[in-house]
N, C-alpha and C positions, 0 to 999 in steps of 0.2 A: 386489226380490222382491214379487210381488203377494200381498196378504194376503186375497185372496178367490178363489173359483172361479167362473168364468162358466159358468152352466148353460144359459142361452138368450139369444140376441140376435136379435130378430125386428123386422121393419119391415112396416107395412101402410098402405095408402092408405085414408083415411076419405073416401069420395066425397061424402057428405052435406055435409061442411064444406070439401072441397077441400084437405085437409091430409094430411100423412103422419105416422103415429105410430110410435114405436119403444119396444119393451119390452126391458129388460135384466133377466134373472133371475140372481141370484147367491147365493152362500153365503159368509159370512165364515169363513175357516179358523180352527181352534182356536188359542187363545193358547198359545204355548210356555211351558214352565216358566221361572221366573226372569225373566219379562218383565212390566212394568206393564200390566195388562189394559186400563185406561182409555186409555192412550196407543196401545196396539195397535189397539183398536177405532176410535179417532179417526183413526188413520192409514189403516186399512182403508176407512173411509167417505170420506176424502179421495181415496183411489185410485179408489173407485167413482164419485165425482162427476166426476173427471177423465176416466174411461173413458166415462161417459155424455155428457160435453160435447165429445168428440172431433169430432163431425160437426156441431155447432151452427154456424149462420151468423148474422151480425148482423141479417139480415132475419127470422129466426124470431121469431114473435110471442108464443109462450107455451111455457114448459117446466114440466111438472108432475112431481114426484117422489112416488112412493108407496112407503112402507116397510111391508112385511108381515113379521110375526114369528110365532113358534111357533103361536099360536092361529088364524092365518089372517086376523086383523084387519089393516086397513091404516090408515095415518096419512098423509093427504095433506099436502104442503108445497109451495106454489107458490114458484118462484124467479123 
Protein backbone atom coordinates (compact mmCIF):
# COMPACT_ATOMS: atom_id res chain seq x y z
CA UNK A 1 0.00 0.00 0.00
CA UNK A 2 1.44 3.35 -1.03
CA UNK A 3 1.75 5.79 1.83
CA UNK A 4 1.64 8.82 -0.48
CA UNK A 5 -0.60 10.35 -3.12
CA UNK A 6 1.00 11.27 -6.43
CA UNK A 7 -0.26 14.73 -7.34
CA UNK A 8 1.84 15.44 -10.43
CA UNK A 9 4.49 13.66 -12.51
CA UNK A 10 5.92 15.86 -15.27
CA UNK A 11 8.92 15.64 -17.56
CA UNK A 12 10.46 18.48 -19.55
CA UNK A 13 13.47 18.98 -21.79
CA UNK A 14 15.98 21.62 -20.67
CA UNK A 15 17.40 22.64 -24.06
CA UNK A 16 20.11 24.91 -22.65
CA UNK A 17 21.84 21.96 -20.98
CA UNK A 18 20.60 19.17 -23.25
CA UNK A 19 19.03 17.27 -20.38
CA UNK A 20 15.62 16.08 -19.40
CA UNK A 21 14.12 16.99 -16.02
CA UNK A 22 11.42 15.22 -14.07
CA UNK A 23 9.28 16.62 -11.28
CA UNK A 24 7.22 14.49 -8.93
CA UNK A 25 4.76 16.22 -6.65
CA UNK A 26 3.28 14.14 -3.88
CA UNK A 27 1.60 14.30 -0.51
CA UNK A 28 2.24 11.85 2.31
CA UNK A 29 -1.01 10.29 3.49
CA UNK A 30 -2.12 10.81 7.11
CA UNK A 31 -0.65 8.41 9.66
CA UNK A 32 -3.29 5.92 10.81
CA UNK A 33 -4.12 5.60 14.50
CA UNK A 34 -2.09 3.08 16.49
CA UNK A 35 0.85 3.25 14.06
CA UNK A 36 4.34 4.54 14.86
CA UNK A 37 4.44 7.89 12.99
CA UNK A 38 8.23 7.89 12.55
CA UNK A 39 8.22 4.45 10.93
CA UNK A 40 5.24 5.44 8.77
CA UNK A 41 6.97 8.55 7.43
CA UNK A 42 10.30 6.74 6.90
CA UNK A 43 8.49 4.06 4.90
CA UNK A 44 6.59 6.69 2.91
CA UNK A 45 9.83 8.48 2.00
CA UNK A 46 11.41 5.16 0.96
CA UNK A 47 8.42 4.49 -1.32
CA UNK A 48 8.73 7.98 -2.83
CA UNK A 49 12.46 7.53 -3.53
CA UNK A 50 11.76 4.18 -5.22
CA UNK A 51 9.03 5.79 -7.34
CA UNK A 52 11.36 8.61 -8.37
CA UNK A 53 14.18 6.21 -9.25
CA UNK A 54 12.04 3.98 -11.51
CA UNK A 55 13.30 5.47 -14.78
CA UNK A 56 16.88 6.29 -13.79
CA UNK A 57 19.64 4.89 -15.97
CA UNK A 58 23.30 4.23 -15.13
CA UNK A 59 24.22 7.00 -17.60
CA UNK A 60 22.25 9.68 -15.73
CA UNK A 61 24.80 12.13 -14.40
CA UNK A 62 22.89 13.95 -11.69
CA UNK A 63 19.84 13.39 -9.57
CA UNK A 64 18.51 16.18 -7.35
CA UNK A 65 15.84 15.80 -4.70
CA UNK A 66 13.98 18.83 -3.34
CA UNK A 67 11.65 18.44 -0.40
CA UNK A 68 9.07 21.17 0.07
CA UNK A 69 7.02 21.39 3.20
CA UNK A 70 4.15 23.46 4.65
CA UNK A 71 5.78 26.88 4.40
CA UNK A 72 6.77 26.34 0.77
CA UNK A 73 10.48 26.28 1.60
CA UNK A 74 12.60 23.68 -0.07
CA UNK A 75 15.55 21.68 1.14
CA UNK A 76 17.81 20.38 -1.65
CA UNK A 77 19.64 17.10 -1.23
CA UNK A 78 21.86 15.78 -4.00
CA UNK A 79 22.03 12.03 -4.37
